[in-house]
C-alpha positions, 0 to 999 in steps of 0.5 A: 359495532365491535367491542372488547371486554370480558363477556358476562351475563350483564354484557350479553343482556345489554348487547344491541342488534348488529353488535359484537363483544370480543372476550378479553379473558380468552382471545378468540371467544365472542358473543354477537347478536343478530336480531333477537338471537344472541350467539356464542362463537370462537374463531381459530386458524385452520392447521392445513391451510392456515385459514381462519374460521368462525365457529358457532358454539350455541345460542345464549339462554338456549339449551344444547343437546344435553338440554343444559342452558348456554351461559357465558361460563359454559360458552367460554369453556367450550371455546377453550376446548375448541381452541385447544383442539385446533392447536393439537395436530393429532386431533380433527379440525373442530369445524370439520368434526362438527359438520360430520356430526350434523350429517350424522343420522338422528335416532329418529332416522334410525327408527324409520330405517329400522322399521322399513328395512328390518322389521317389516322384512324380518318380523310378524306384522303384529310385532311390526305394529308393536315396534312402530307404537313404542317407537312413536310414543316413547323412542321418538319423543325422548331420543329422536332428536339425538345423533345415533352415534352420540347416544350413551349408556347414560342416555339409555338408562335415562330413557329407560327411567322416563318411560317407566315413570310415564313421561311419555304416557300423555303424548299418546292417544289415550282411548282406552278399552273402546278405542285401542291400547292406552299409551302408558309407562311402567317397568314393563313398557320400559323393558320392551322399549329397552329391548327394541332400542338394543335391536335398533343399535345392533343394526346401526352398527351393521349399517356403520351408523355406530362403531362396532361393539358400541351399543349403548344398551349393553349393560343397562339392566332390565327392570324386574317384572311381576308377571301376571298369572291368571287362571280360571277356577272351575267356578269361573269357567262355568260362569263364562260358559253361561255368559257365552250361552246367554250371548248366543241365545240373546243374540247380543253378540255376533256368532263369530265373536262367540266362536272365537272365544270358545276356540280360545278356550278349547284349543289354547291358541293365540288370539291372532291365530284364531281371528286370522284362521282360514277355512282351508286350514281346518281338517275336520277328518284329522281334527286339526288346524294346520296353520302355515305361520304363527308366532313360532312359525308353521304348527298344528293346533289340535282340535277336541270334540268341543272345538270341532263342534264350535267350527261345524255349527258356525256359519260360512260367508260367501266369498270370505275365506276366514273362519271368524268373519269381520264386518268388512266383506271378505275380511276377518274380525280385527278387534274382539275387545268389545264383545269380550268386555260385555261377555266378561262383565256378564260373567262377573270377570272383570280382570280376566284378559283375553290371553288368560284363556290360554293360561287357563287351558294350559293350567287345566292340562298341568293340574290334570297331570299332563307333562310340561313337554305335552303342554308346551306341544300343545301351546306351540312353544318353541322353548321349554322355558316358556311352558315352565311357568305352569310347573307348580300346577302339575303333580311332579315327582318331587311333590309325590317324593316329598309327600312320601318322605312326609308320611314316613317321618310321621309313621316312624314318630308314631312307632311304626316300622317297615321298609323304606319307601321305594322310588320307580320312574320318578314315582313313589311305590 
């Protein structure tokens, strides 16, 4: 049955199955019911061939791509826009434009292609794992159904705020300390997801899934992060040493777990570099680990006498090329979080992270007078800015000059006289 009247919520609610109402306020606009669904549509005449087209607008009471519910008023406004576009010879055919949009790839498809065609080819395995986790836990749940070419700066800004607020935290597997990383929100997670999203949209432009220079992440500001700097004091370092000795003596942990933690302390290496270390990388004669690959590429890690002693005392497992052997035959240890949790609890260091051992190695060098350039070389930093976080710990020329000025002012105020201090090579004489 076909009826003509102004389409209102009341008339839509009373619409029976198989019936249709043509709007008297806007010719061409209609609503029809097929079983339970009630759909708004608009009929117009195509310009090139003169054929009529019936284009569906949306389902009554259901949300559109922006999450806004379709009502008679919204559908009528949309129908008016479509009819106006159909009459304008300078604009594309509305139905053809819709069909092209429906064929366009989604953000979810972009994520999958990015991982297989870019990340897995150009990134380290650990970085790929992090990208995949952020994609599955945050990007796909919030943006996955959107078309790649339809994502706007406002969408990205909303995504950033949602991740920070933890809206996707509950969607992840919350196993925590014993089972893996907890899926959470916060400014740090939001910033990493934003950087990942920006890289994906850059690749989308190269793949012509978006127009050039249209990355919607441009202009979206990152959150300010309070980076956590944790260094071991001498007393804390002593407690950690005793806990490691006790674990070794009482055999509560494997020798490989204990050796890994000691090597992290004595070398300042990254966790992945130590866990994946192979015996053929170890040069006892030169006292160096020659890593063929790392986060910053091939690099040497120099070994002190204590580090060499750890390696020399570590039992080698037959047919296993790795220094830090795991539970599986021929494999290295993958997860050290459980033994680390027990050892740091014994040392009464509940807030200490494994990466803080690397920070502590650097801080001891800085307080001992080593230059930032030397510390950066030992840590394998590719950028000077990365090492500058330890600048406040070193006894630099500015600190010495400030002390000298203060002492001179105090001496003058007390009535002393003498030559003004001199500086040579950045040092006070």
